[in-house]
Backbone as CSV, one residue per row, in Angstrom:
resi,resn,N_x,N_y,N_z,CA_x,CA_y,CA_z,C_x,C_y,C_z
1,MET,-14.492,9.308,21.417,-15.242,9.710,20.249,-16.615,9.054,20.256
2,ALA,-17.533,9.558,19.434,-18.871,9.016,19.347,-18.845,7.676,18.618
3,SER,-19.977,6.967,18.664,-20.068,5.687,17.983,-19.980,5.870,16.476
4,LEU,-19.478,4.831,15.808,-19.460,4.809,14.351,-20.730,4.098,13.888
5,VAL,-21.490,4.768,13.052,-22.775,4.260,12.617,-22.697,3.848,11.152
6,VAL,-23.058,2.615,10.869,-23.144,2.141,9.489,-24.575,2.399,9.026
7,ARG,-24.698,3.162,7.944,-26.015,3.592,7.470,-26.286,3.071,6.064
8,ARG,-27.559,2.858,5.792,-28.001,2.530,4.432,-28.675,3.763,3.867
9,LEU,-28.101,4.309,2.814,-28.609,5.548,2.240,-29.872,5.265,1.428
10,LEU,-30.926,6.025,1.710,-32.233,5.781,1.095,-32.455,6.713,-0.093
11,ILE,-31.624,6.541,-1.118,-31.773,7.341,-2.334,-31.685,6.416,-3.544
12,ASP,-32.190,6.885,-4.663,-32.179,6.124,-5.903,-31.019,6.573,-6.777
13,LEU,-30.053,5.687,-6.992,-28.946,6.000,-7.886,-29.010,5.185,-9.172
14,GLU,-30.089,4.445,-9.342,-30.265,3.715,-10.590,-30.765,4.637,-11.696
15,ALA,-31.534,5.664,-11.307,-32.096,6.585,-12.297,-30.995,7.480,-12.864
16,PRO,-31.022,7.769,-14.167,-30.017,8.655,-14.773,-30.106,10.065,-14.192
17,PHE,-29.038,10.817,-14.361,-29.049,12.228,-13.991,-28.422,13.024,-15.127
18,GLU,-28.631,14.322,-15.110,-28.148,15.183,-16.177,-26.624,15.185,-16.235
19,ARG,-26.083,15.424,-17.420,-24.627,15.463,-17.587,-24.005,16.532,-16.684
20,HIS,-24.604,17.711,-16.646,-24.139,18.779,-15.758,-25.087,18.847,-14.554
21,TRP,-25.067,17.785,-13.784,-26.028,17.591,-12.696,-25.831,18.585,-11.552
22,ASN,-24.635,19.132,-11.412,-24.335,19.991,-10.260,-24.704,21.442,-10.569
23,GLY,-25.989,21.726,-10.524,-26.475,23.083,-10.748,-26.254,23.591,-12.160
24,GLY,-26.097,22.669,-13.123,-25.830,23.081,-14.495,-24.408,23.541,-14.732
25,ASP,-23.550,23.426,-13.737,-22.165,23.895,-13.816,-21.277,22.752,-14.318
26,ALA,-20.673,22.945,-15.481,-19.865,21.885,-16.084,-18.647,21.552,-15.231
27,PHE,-17.968,22.581,-14.700,-16.758,22.304,-13.926,-17.088,21.560,-12.634
28,ARG,-18.047,22.074,-11.866,-18.356,21.424,-10.588,-18.839,19.992,-10.805
29,SER,-19.602,19.771,-11.862,-20.054,18.409,-12.157,-18.865,17.516,-12.486
30,ALA,-17.959,17.997,-13.336,-16.795,17.201,-13.734,-15.874,16.918,-12.555
31,TYR,-15.714,17.905,-11.667,-14.840,17.738,-10.505,-15.386,16.677,-9.550
32,PHE,-16.667,16.773,-9.216,-17.238,15.778,-8.305,-17.314,14.407,-8.959
33,ASN,-17.543,14.369,-10.270,-17.488,13.090,-10.974,-16.104,12.465,-10.831
34,ALA,-15.060,13.294,-10.962,-13.692,12.795,-10.829,-13.453,12.221,-9.434
35,LEU,-13.883,12.940,-8.414,-13.731,12.423,-7.056,-14.384,11.055,-6.911
36,SER,-15.601,10.947,-7.415,-16.329,9.688,-7.280,-15.609,8.546,-7.981
37,MET,-14.957,8.837,-9.095,-14.269,7.792,-9.842,-13.134,7.150,-9.042
38,SER,-12.583,7.875,-8.071,-11.482,7.334,-7.272,-11.968,6.499,-6.092
39,PHE,-13.230,6.632,-5.740,-13.677,6.081,-4.458,-13.764,4.553,-4.393
40,PRO,-14.361,3.853,-5.354,-14.491,2.400,-5.152,-13.172,1.682,-4.896
41,VAL,-12.155,1.930,-5.744,-10.873,1.255,-5.524,-10.154,1.839,-4.306
42,GLY,-10.311,3.145,-4.081,-9.686,3.770,-2.921,-10.263,3.264,-1.614
43,GLU,-11.587,3.185,-1.548,-12.227,2.704,-0.314,-11.826,1.257,-0.025
44,GLN,-11.703,0.440,-1.078,-11.289,-0.946,-0.859,-9.873,-1.012,-0.301
45,PHE,-9.004,-0.143,-0.791,-7.641,-0.089,-0.249,-7.663,0.286,1.225
46,PHE,-8.486,1.265,1.598,-8.561,1.675,3.002,-9.056,0.516,3.875
47,ILE,-10.072,-0.183,3.393,-10.610,-1.331,4.131,-9.521,-2.378,4.354
48,ASP,-8.837,-2.746,3.271,-7.789,-3.761,3.375,-6.664,-3.297,4.295
49,SER,-6.340,-2.004,4.236,-5.229,-1.480,5.031,-5.507,-1.580,6.521
50,VAL,-6.685,-1.141,6.966,-6.953,-1.170,8.407,-7.151,-2.603,8.896
51,ARG,-7.712,-3.454,8.075,-7.840,-4.861,8.469,-6.475,-5.505,8.639
52,ASP,-5.613,-5.303,7.645,-4.278,-5.897,7.715,-3.450,-5.246,8.823
53,GLY,-3.619,-3.936,9.016,-2.895,-3.259,10.078,-3.268,-3.792,11.449
54,ALA,-4.553,-4.024,11.660,-5.014,-4.542,12.955,-4.409,-5.909,13.256
55,LYS,-4.210,-6.711,12.226,-3.666,-8.061,12.424,-2.229,-8.032,12.911
56,THR,-1.514,-6.934,12.676,-0.113,-6.851,13.099,0.034,-6.426,14.558
57,LEU,-1.045,-5.966,15.170,-0.963,-5.443,16.531,-0.959,-6.557,17.562
58,PRO,-0.245,-6.366,18.664,-0.361,-7.315,19.782,-1.805,-7.379,20.253
59,SER,-2.183,-8.492,20.839,-3.591,-8.723,21.191,-4.152,-7.633,22.082
60,GLU,-3.349,-7.099,23.011,-3.873,-6.078,23.924,-4.161,-4.768,23.190
61,ARG,-3.398,-4.474,22.133,-3.673,-3.277,21.335,-4.786,-3.542,20.325
62,ARG,-4.805,-4.745,19.778,-5.784,-5.058,18.738,-7.211,-4.946,19.253
63,ALA,-7.430,-5.366,20.485,-8.778,-5.342,21.045,-9.351,-3.931,21.066
64,ARG,-8.490,-2.945,21.255,-8.929,-1.555,21.304,-9.484,-1.086,19.957
65,PHE,-9.069,-1.780,18.866,-9.486,-1.359,17.527,-10.599,-2.221,16.928
66,ASP,-11.009,-3.263,17.628,-11.995,-4.175,17.039,-13.246,-3.444,16.565
67,ALA,-13.835,-2.649,17.439,-15.077,-1.953,17.083,-14.826,-0.866,16.036
68,GLU,-13.698,-0.168,16.168,-13.385,0.895,15.214,-13.225,0.339,13.800
69,VAL,-12.528,-0.779,13.682,-12.346,-1.394,12.371,-13.690,-1.845,11.807
70,GLN,-14.529,-2.421,12.659,-15.851,-2.861,12.217,-16.673,-1.697,11.666
71,GLY,-16.688,-0.583,12.398,-17.444,0.583,11.943,-16.832,1.222,10.711
72,PHE,-15.511,1.315,10.693,-14.800,1.892,9.550,-15.086,1.096,8.284
73,VAL,-14.944,-0.217,8.376,-15.176,-1.074,7.209,-16.623,-0.977,6.745
74,GLY,-17.556,-0.956,7.688,-18.962,-0.854,7.315,-19.259,0.426,6.563
75,GLN,-18.738,1.543,7.050,-18.978,2.825,6.370,-18.294,2.866,5.011
76,GLU,-17.036,2.444,4.949,-16.310,2.521,3.684,-16.892,1.568,2.638
77,ALA,-17.346,0.413,3.064,-17.958,-0.518,2.116,-19.238,0.077,1.528
78,THR,-19.979,0.815,2.342,-21.185,1.479,1.847,-20.820,2.579,0.861
79,HIS,-19.799,3.359,1.171,-19.340,4.398,0.246,-18.928,3.786,-1.093
80,ARG,-18.204,2.683,-1.012,-17.744,2.008,-2.233,-18.931,1.590,-3.103
81,ARG,-19.947,1.028,-2.473,-21.111,0.554,-3.227,-21.885,1.723,-3.847
82,ILE,-22.108,2.775,-3.052,-22.885,3.918,-3.539,-22.178,4.597,-4.707
83,HIS,-20.876,4.790,-4.584,-20.162,5.481,-5.654,-19.967,4.590,-6.878
84,ALA,-19.961,3.279,-6.683,-19.936,2.392,-7.847,-21.221,2.554,-8.661
85,LEU,-22.341,2.720,-7.983,-23.606,2.974,-8.687,-23.565,4.306,-9.413
86,PHE,-23.081,5.333,-8.727,-22.965,6.660,-9.330,-22.038,6.600,-10.550
87,ASN,-20.906,5.909,-10.411,-19.950,5.804,-11.504,-20.525,5.028,-12.684
88,GLY,-21.432,4.100,-12.397,-22.091,3.385,-13.480,-22.887,4.317,-14.372
89,ARG,-23.514,5.333,-13.767,-24.248,6.322,-14.560,-23.274,7.163,-15.382
90,LEU,-22.098,7.463,-14.810,-21.093,8.224,-15.560,-20.586,7.425,-16.758
91,ALA,-20.352,6.135,-16.553,-19.905,5.287,-17.655,-20.950,5.250,-18.765
92,ALA,-22.225,5.251,-18.381,-23.294,5.252,-19.377,-23.302,6.538,-20.187
93,GLN,-22.762,7.615,-19.605,-22.655,8.889,-20.322,-21.395,8.935,-21.204
94,GLY,-20.587,7.890,-21.145,-19.388,7.824,-21.985,-18.108,8.249,-21.314
95,HIS,-18.146,8.546,-20.017,-16.930,8.953,-19.315,-16.006,7.752,-19.107
96,VAL,-14.708,8.014,-19.179,-13.699,6.971,-18.986,-12.912,7.283,-17.720
97,ASN,-12.846,6.314,-16.815,-12.155,6.484,-15.541,-10.694,6.063,-15.704
98,THR,-9.800,7.039,-15.807,-8.370,6.730,-15.898,-7.672,6.832,-14.537
99,TRP,-8.316,7.488,-13.579,-7.728,7.638,-12.242,-7.584,6.280,-11.573
100,GLU,-8.590,5.445,-11.707,-8.580,4.149,-11.037,-7.378,3.311,-11.446
101,SER,-7.038,3.302,-12.719,-5.901,2.497,-13.181,-4.588,3.022,-12.603
102,ARG,-4.485,4.332,-12.419,-3.259,4.887,-11.817,-3.141,4.469,-10.355
103,ILE,-4.261,4.452,-9.648,-4.233,3.987,-8.257,-3.775,2.532,-8.187
104,LEU,-4.316,1.698,-9.050,-3.981,0.274,-9.025,-2.499,0.042,-9.310
105,LYS,-1.909,0.837,-10.200,-0.478,0.713,-10.480,0.350,1.054,-9.250
106,ARG,-0.069,2.079,-8.510,0.680,2.457,-7.304,0.537,1.394,-6.215
107,LEU,-0.609,0.773,-6.148,-0.796,-0.280,-5.152,0.105,-1.470,-5.446
108,GLU,0.376,-1.725,-6.718,1.297,-2.798,-7.076,2.699,-2.495,-6.559
109,LEU,3.079,-1.218,-6.558,4.399,-0.833,-6.046,4.512,-1.131,-4.547
110,LEU,3.427,-0.944,-3.826,3.460,-1.222,-2.380,3.712,-2.695,-2.101
111,LYS,3.270,-3.549,-3.005,3.460,-4.989,-2.815,4.927,-5.381,-2.896
112,GLN,5.763,-4.484,-3.406,7.195,-4.773,-3.504,7.921,-4.609,-2.173
113,ILE,7.252,-4.038,-1.173,7.842,-3.949,0.164,7.806,-5.353,0.764
114,GLU,8.951,-5.959,0.946,9.010,-7.375,1.309,8.573,-7.643,2.741
115,ASP,8.958,-6.768,3.662,8.633,-7.008,5.067,7.144,-6.749,5.302
116,PRO,6.373,-7.737,5.762,4.920,-7.580,5.921,4.529,-6.450,6.876
117,LEU,5.278,-6.278,7.972,4.957,-5.223,8.924,5.196,-3.849,8.313
118,ARG,6.318,-3.680,7.634,6.590,-2.400,6.980,5.547,-2.092,5.916
119,ARG,5.145,-3.105,5.165,4.143,-2.902,4.129,2.797,-2.512,4.747
120,ALA,2.411,-3.215,5.810,1.145,-2.899,6.466,1.171,-1.495,7.057
121,ARG,2.296,-1.123,7.662,2.423,0.203,8.261,2.368,1.290,7.182
122,ALA,3.012,1.035,6.045,2.961,2.001,4.946,1.533,2.192,4.449
123,CYS,0.803,1.104,4.298,-0.580,1.192,3.818,-1.467,1.958,4.798
124,VAL,-1.274,1.713,6.089,-2.057,2.435,7.089,-1.657,3.909,7.116
125,GLY,-0.354,4.194,6.951,0.094,5.584,6.900,-0.499,6.333,5.723
126,ILE,-0.550,5.687,4.572,-1.172,6.294,3.389,-2.656,6.497,3.619
127,THR,-3.296,5.513,4.235,-4.730,5.629,4.532,-4.989,6.778,5.492
128,ALA,-4.174,6.898,6.526,-4.352,7.980,7.498,-4.231,9.342,6.828
129,ALA,-3.235,9.487,5.962,-3.045,10.756,5.259,-4.222,11.050,4.334
130,THR,-4.659,10.040,3.595,-5.774,10.243,2.662,-7.064,10.530,3.408
131,GLU,-7.270,9.867,4.533,-8.477,10.112,5.315,-8.506,11.542,5.846
132,HIS,-7.348,12.073,6.237,-7.333,13.473,6.658,-7.613,14.381,5.469
133,PHE,-7.028,14.053,4.332,-7.241,14.864,3.135,-8.724,14.885,2.768
134,THR,-9.358,13.724,2.754,-10.789,13.681,2.405,-11.651,14.302,3.504
135,ALA,-11.191,14.215,4.747,-11.963,14.817,5.836,-11.988,16.340,5.731
136,ILE,-10.886,16.945,5.302,-10.903,18.404,5.178,-11.694,18.836,3.940
137,LEU,-11.697,18.007,2.898,-12.580,18.279,1.755,-14.039,18.168,2.198
138,ALA,-14.325,17.164,3.022,-15.683,16.975,3.520,-16.116,18.148,4.390
139,GLN,-15.212,18.620,5.257,-15.535,19.758,6.118,-15.817,21.000,5.287
140,HIS,-15.046,21.189,4.227,-15.291,22.331,3.348,-16.678,22.240,2.722
141,MET,-17.086,21.063,2.313,-18.404,20.893,1.712,-19.510,21.191,2.720
142,LEU,-19.333,20.753,3.954,-20.341,21.007,4.978,-20.402,22.486,5.352
143,GLU,-19.260,23.158,5.321,-19.226,24.593,5.619,-19.728,25.432,4.451
144,HIS,-19.587,24.891,3.241,-19.958,25.627,2.023,-20.818,24.731,1.138
145,PRO,-22.032,24.393,1.586,-22.867,23.454,0.826,-23.277,23.987,-0.539
146,GLN,-22.984,25.268,-0.820,-23.290,25.805,-2.144,-22.485,25.115,-3.249
147,VAL,-21.458,24.353,-2.879,-20.685,23.647,-3.909,-21.520,22.569,-4.594
148,VAL,-22.623,22.149,-3.969,-23.544,21.216,-4.625,-24.939,21.831,-4.763
149,GLU,-25.003,23.145,-4.643,-26.288,23.829,-4.767,-26.814,23.682,-6.197
150,GLY,-28.087,23.395,-6.314,-28.693,23.220,-7.627,-28.660,21.789,-8.119
151,ALA,-27.936,20.910,-7.425,-27.933,19.491,-7.779,-29.245,18.854,-7.340
152,PRO,-29.675,17.755,-7.994,-30.863,17.038,-7.515,-30.712,16.687,-6.039
153,GLU,-31.808,16.715,-5.323,-31.763,16.491,-3.879,-31.086,15.176,-3.530
154,ARG,-31.341,14.127,-4.307,-30.749,12.817,-3.996,-29.223,12.852,-4.110
155,LEU,-28.694,13.665,-5.042,-27.247,13.739,-5.187,-26.629,14.654,-4.135
156,GLN,-27.323,15.719,-3.761,-26.856,16.520,-2.636,-26.771,15.653,-1.383
157,THR,-27.797,14.836,-1.174,-27.815,13.947,-0.010,-26.636,12.990,-0.042
158,MET,-26.365,12.413,-1.204,-25.261,11.459,-1.316,-23.934,12.094,-0.918
159,TRP,-23.651,13.276,-1.455,-22.357,13.896,-1.192,-22.228,14.396,0.243
160,LEU,-23.288,14.964,0.789,-23.205,15.486,2.153,-23.207,14.362,3.183
161,TRP,-23.947,13.294,2.914,-23.887,12.105,3.783,-22.472,11.534,3.807
162,HIS,-21.870,11.407,2.627,-20.499,10.891,2.553,-19.552,11.794,3.336
163,ALA,-19.733,13.100,3.201,-18.887,14.043,3.933,-19.011,13.829,5.439
164,CYS,-20.215,13.633,5.919,-20.429,13.433,7.360,-19.734,12.178,7.857
165,GLU,-19.799,11.098,7.090,-19.182,9.864,7.548,-17.661,9.936,7.472
166,GLU,-17.129,10.711,6.543,-15.684,10.942,6.539,-15.254,11.627,7.833
167,SER,-16.098,12.512,8.323,-15.812,13.193,9.587,-15.834,12.199,10.747
168,GLU,-16.784,11.272,10.713,-16.941,10.323,11.822,-15.747,9.387,11.986
169,HIS,-15.204,8.889,10.888,-14.160,7.855,11.019,-12.764,8.354,10.682
170,ARG,-12.564,9.658,10.673,-11.306,10.222,10.187,-10.087,9.871,11.039
171,ALA,-10.280,9.429,12.287,-9.130,9.171,13.160,-8.751,7.700,13.246
172,VAL,-9.516,6.800,12.642,-9.267,5.367,12.826,-7.882,4.973,12.315
173,ALA,-7.580,5.290,11.068,-6.282,4.898,10.509,-5.134,5.643,11.192
174,PHE,-5.361,6.895,11.553,-4.319,7.678,12.223,-3.949,7.029,13.552
175,ASP,-4.956,6.685,14.353,-4.682,6.057,15.646,-4.028,4.690,15.469
176,MET,-4.437,3.969,14.429,-3.830,2.659,14.192,-2.364,2.810,13.794
177,TYR,-2.053,3.804,12.987,-0.659,4.043,12.591,0.204,4.293,13.826
178,ARG,-0.311,5.075,14.748,0.423,5.330,15.993,0.563,4.047,16.816
179,ALA,-0.509,3.241,16.863,-0.466,1.984,17.622,0.519,0.998,17.004
180,MET,0.757,1.124,15.701,1.721,0.268,15.013,3.140,0.822,15.128
181,ASP,3.304,1.854,15.970,4.606,2.511,16.153,5.108,3.119,14.842
182,GLY,4.188,3.717,14.127,4.539,4.350,12.870,5.469,5.528,13.068
183,ASN,6.412,5.678,12.169,7.403,6.734,12.227,6.772,8.074,11.875
184,GLU,7.044,9.121,12.678,6.448,10.435,12.455,6.988,11.118,11.204
185,VAL,8.249,10.865,10.899,8.809,11.435,9.666,8.069,10.868,8.465
186,TRP,7.842,9.563,8.489,7.126,8.937,7.383,5.650,9.326,7.366
187,ARG,5.078,9.600,8.524,3.679,10.073,8.537,3.556,11.339,7.701
188,ARG,4.491,12.248,7.847,4.459,13.494,7.081,4.806,13.255,5.611
189,ARG,5.731,12.335,5.379,6.089,12.027,3.986,4.898,11.443,3.227
190,TRP,4.168,10.565,3.905,2.999,9.978,3.239,1.996,11.066,2.881
191,MET,1.835,12.059,3.740,0.898,13.135,3.422,1.370,13.926,2.203
192,ARG,2.644,14.205,2.121,3.154,14.932,0.951,2.922,14.132,-0.330
193,MET,3.182,12.828,-0.261,2.970,11.980,-1.438,1.492,11.906,-1.801
194,VAL,0.655,11.697,-0.797,-0.785,11.619,-1.043,-1.284,12.927,-1.652
195,THR,-0.824,14.046,-1.108,-1.261,15.340,-1.618,-0.893,15.513,-3.081
196,PHE,0.342,15.186,-3.414,0.785,15.338,-4.806,-0.063,14.488,-5.742
197,HIS,-0.208,13.214,-5.410,-0.945,12.317,-6.301,-2.434,12.655,-6.348
198,PHE,-3.016,12.988,-5.195,-4.447,13.284,-5.164,-4.746,14.528,-6.002
199,VAL,-3.983,15.578,-5.793,-4.250,16.835,-6.504,-4.046,16.667,-8.003
200,THR,-2.928,16.065,-8.398,-2.679,15.903,-9.830,-3.688,14.950,-10.470
201,ASP,-4.077,13.902,-9.759,-5.025,12.938,-10.325,-6.425,13.520,-10.469
202,VAL,-6.878,14.251,-9.453,-8.232,14.797,-9.550,-8.304,15.850,-10.648
203,LEU,-7.233,16.620,-10.831,-7.225,17.620,-11.901,-7.171,16.958,-13.270
204,ARG,-6.380,15.904,-13.391,-6.308,15.190,-14.675,-7.653,14.574,-15.041
205,GLN,-8.296,13.941,-14.052,-9.576,13.297,-14.345,-10.664,14.335,-14.614
206,THR,-10.629,15.447,-13.878,-11.598,16.518,-14.126,-11.436,17.067,-15.535
207,ALA,-10.177,17.309,-15.949,-9.924,17.815,-17.300,-10.410,16.825,-18.349
208,ARG,-10.185,15.547,-18.107,-10.653,14.529,-19.062,-12.169,14.526,-19.152
209,ASN,-12.832,14.646,-18.002,-14.295,14.685,-17.993,-14.812,15.888,-18.772
210,LEU,-14.169,17.036,-18.568,-14.579,18.252,-19.271,-14.316,18.139,-20.774
211,TRP,-13.201,17.539,-21.148,-12.894,17.355,-22.565,-13.954,16.471,-23.228
212,HIS,-14.329,15.420,-22.529,-15.365,14.515,-23.052,-16.676,15.263,-23.299
213,ASP,-16.982,16.217,-22.423,-18.218,16.983,-22.547,-18.096,18.185,-23.475
214,GLY,-16.884,18.435,-23.990,-16.685,19.599,-24.841,-16.686,20.909,-24.081
215,GLU,-16.333,20.859,-22.791,-16.397,22.049,-21.945,-15.033,22.533,-21.474
216,LEU,-13.971,21.819,-21.800,-12.670,22.136,-21.214,-12.169,23.522,-21.605
217,LEU,-12.401,23.937,-22.822,-11.812,25.184,-23.315,-12.774,26.367,-23.255
218,ARG,-13.871,26.216,-22.576,-14.841,27.316,-22.479,-14.470,28.255,-21.328
219,TRP,-14.668,29.539,-21.531,-14.357,30.545,-20.517,-15.147,30.301,-19.237
220,ARG,-16.416,29.942,-19.357,-17.256,29.746,-18.167,-16.724,28.602,-17.298
221,THR,-16.107,27.614,-17.932,-15.530,26.499,-17.178,-14.376,26.974,-16.309
222,TRP,-13.475,27.755,-16.887,-12.312,28.241,-16.150,-12.706,29.258,-15.090
223,ARG,-13.710,30.060,-15.378,-14.201,31.014,-14.382,-14.769,30.275,-13.175
224,SER,-15.554,29.213,-13.443,-16.104,28.410,-12.352,-14.994,27.737,-11.554
225,ALA,-13.991,27.202,-12.247,-12.886,26.517,-11.572,-12.119,27.472,-10.664
226,PHE,-11.850,28.686,-11.167,-11.110,29.653,-10.356,-11.896,30.005,-9.093
227,GLY,-13.190,30.273,-9.246,-14.003,30.601,-8.085,-14.086,29.448,-7.103
228,PHE,-14.193,28.219,-7.627,-14.290,27.038,-6.766,-13.034,26.866,-5.920
229,PHE,-11.881,27.085,-6.514,-10.623,26.867,-5.798,-10.139,28.089,-5.010
230,PHE,-10.341,29.298,-5.560,-9.691,30.470,-4.990,-10.642,31.614,-4.627
231,GLY,-11.934,31.433,-4.818,-12.893,32.482,-4.510,-13.114,32.645,-3.015
232,LYS,-14.114,33.445,-2.661,-14.415,33.735,-1.253,-14.636,32.464,-0.450
233,HIS,-15.303,31.497,-1.049,-15.543,30.215,-0.378,-14.656,29.121,-0.956
234,GLY,-13.528,29.526,-1.557,-12.694,28.610,-2.321,-12.088,27.474,-1.522
235,LEU,-11.948,26.347,-2.190,-11.428,25.134,-1.566,-10.011,25.322,-1.047
236,VAL,-9.125,25.863,-1.862,-7.729,26.040,-1.445,-7.647,27.020,-0.281
237,ARG,-8.385,28.083,-0.401,-8.364,29.132,0.626,-8.770,28.606,1.998
238,HIS,-9.732,27.694,2.030,-10.289,27.254,3.313,-9.734,25.915,3.805
239,THR,-8.965,25.216,2.982,-8.458,23.920,3.428,-6.945,23.897,3.646
240,PHE,-6.236,24.950,3.229,-4.785,24.919,3.371,-4.368,24.831,4.834
241,GLY,-5.007,25.605,5.695,-4.663,25.567,7.118,-4.886,24.195,7.730
242,PRO,-6.077,23.603,7.571,-6.297,22.249,8.103,-5.355,21.211,7.496
243,TRP,-5.015,21.374,6.200,-4.063,20.439,5.586,-2.693,20.576,6.246
244,ARG,-2.240,21.804,6.436,-0.922,22.045,7.024,-0.853,21.544,8.464
245,ALA,-1.997,21.542,9.150,-2.009,21.100,10.550,-1.520,19.667,10.703
246,TYR,-1.668,18.853,9.659,-1.256,17.446,9.727,0.231,17.296,10.017
247,PHE,1.003,18.322,9.699,2.454,18.239,9.859,2.921,18.658,11.253
248,ARG,1.978,19.121,12.097,2.355,19.484,13.464,2.644,18.235,14.290
249,GLU,3.550,18.379,15.213,3.912,17.250,16.070,2.745,16.820,16.953
250,ASP,1.915,17.788,17.381,0.822,17.487,18.292,-0.513,17.274,17.564
251,PHE,-0.476,17.056,16.256,-1.716,16.931,15.492,-2.474,15.656,15.844
252,HIS,-3.810,15.785,15.846,-4.692,14.623,15.890,-5.954,14.975,15.119
253,PRO,-6.514,14.026,14.343,-7.698,14.338,13.529,-8.880,14.884,14.315
254,TRP,-8.996,14.514,15.598,-10.154,14.989,16.363,-10.052,16.460,16.753
255,GLN,-8.965,17.106,16.383,-8.890,18.554,16.568,-9.797,19.283,15.584
256,GLN,-10.248,18.575,14.546,-11.179,19.156,13.577,-12.592,19.096,14.133
257,ASP,-13.332,20.181,13.949,-14.694,20.303,14.474,-15.634,19.375,13.709
258,SER,-16.460,18.617,14.418,-17.403,17.692,13.772,-18.853,18.115,13.950
259,ARG,-19.097,19.316,14.478,-20.472,19.697,14.789,-21.361,19.802,13.561
260,LEU,-20.830,20.286,12.443,-21.645,20.402,11.237,-22.072,19.026,10.732
261,ALA,-21.169,18.057,10.795,-21.519,16.695,10.384,-22.586,16.119,11.294
262,ASP,-22.413,16.299,12.597,-23.394,15.785,13.554,-24.767,16.413,13.314
263,GLU,-24.785,17.704,13.055,-26.045,18.414,12.856,-26.727,17.971,11.566
264,TRP,-25.961,17.801,10.501,-26.558,17.364,9.235,-27.191,15.991,9.398
265,LEU,-26.498,15.092,10.068,-27.028,13.744,10.262,-28.302,13.759,11.101
266,ARG,-28.357,14.640,12.084,-29.586,14.747,12.894,-30.734,15.287,12.055
267,GLN,-30.473,16.286,11.249,-31.535,16.928,10.478,-32.005,16.090,9.297
268,HIS,-31.197,15.125,8.870,-31.542,14.333,7.687,-31.635,12.839,8.026
269,ALA,-32.122,12.550,9.203,-32.233,11.153,9.634,-33.178,10.349,8.751
270,ASP,-34.069,11.038,8.034,-34.991,10.328,7.148,-34.330,9.922,5.839
271,ALA,-33.076,10.334,5.615,-32.381,10.012,4.369,-31.627,8.681,4.453
272,TYR,-31.597,8.070,5.623,-30.866,6.817,5.795,-31.508,5.971,6.883
273,SER,-31.185,4.696,6.867,-31.554,3.811,7.962,-30.268,3.301,8.619
274,VAL,-30.321,3.046,9.900,-29.142,2.597,10.643,-29.034,1.071,10.533
275,VAL,-27.906,0.627,10.017,-27.650,-0.820,9.878,-26.946,-1.366,11.120
276,ALA,-25.975,-0.607,11.624,-25.238,-1.028,12.801,-24.657,0.183,13.493
277,ARG,-24.467,0.071,14.780,-23.858,1.136,15.577,-22.809,0.483,16.485
278,VAL,-21.551,0.897,16.323,-20.487,0.306,17.123,-19.808,1.413,17.918
279,GLN,-19.385,1.069,19.112,-18.784,2.035,20.019,-17.279,1.834,20.059
280,PRO,-16.469,2.703,19.447,-15.019,2.560,19.482,-14.491,2.528,20.905
281,GLY,-13.527,1.660,21.100,-12.904,1.556,22.413,-13.698,0.716,23.381
282,ALA,-14.857,0.208,22.919,-15.694,-0.583,23.829,-15.144,-2.005,23.946
């Protein structure tokens, strides 16, 4: 795979943005706001998972992941910081993040797994499943950039940059799970669990965001939601196949095409500065 690049995004997230920042569309704004609300605590979990997972590997296997973990952590830490800034603007608008507390409660349940290796393997398995889930959402955004059409340029940049980096590091946790001799039955189970919680949580938080804005019961909101999920460029329509691929015996994240991410990063090199570049497997 290509090198993992840690980038500093050159956009201003201190300045306020409109309540319906995503092209004036209440649903799309609320949905992306909901996604962002999950990222700071989620990204920290991913960071902790791959770090702890690497520590369980024999030295000859661990060395193979040194650079990958470094690049993964660098990218995820940047995502965490950027979305914390974005979420700060949402809090200033009066939005309440209830998704984060649900994630933290589930993480407490993982701590009840007494065996350290089993616990570390479970965390990496959950991370691998979630990374694939977010990678297919990212691919959909890159294939259908109209989902953020009409948003301020700085916010379009933030979301598409994040999508590209999800594409870059999508295989790190998956490969680590395999290196930890992770069970294939449990790999699929973790994906089913992640899917259930992710889908229900993002819908709950989106509905809460819309209720706060007084938009939940409006016809235009539901029309936008239906088109977003099930229309010609709909999320469900275009991501079900890639999601289902995770359950194949021969699946690997690098089977997903990364050319759109690579091209976006080349065309928007002025939107970021390179902090570090690490070569996986080096």
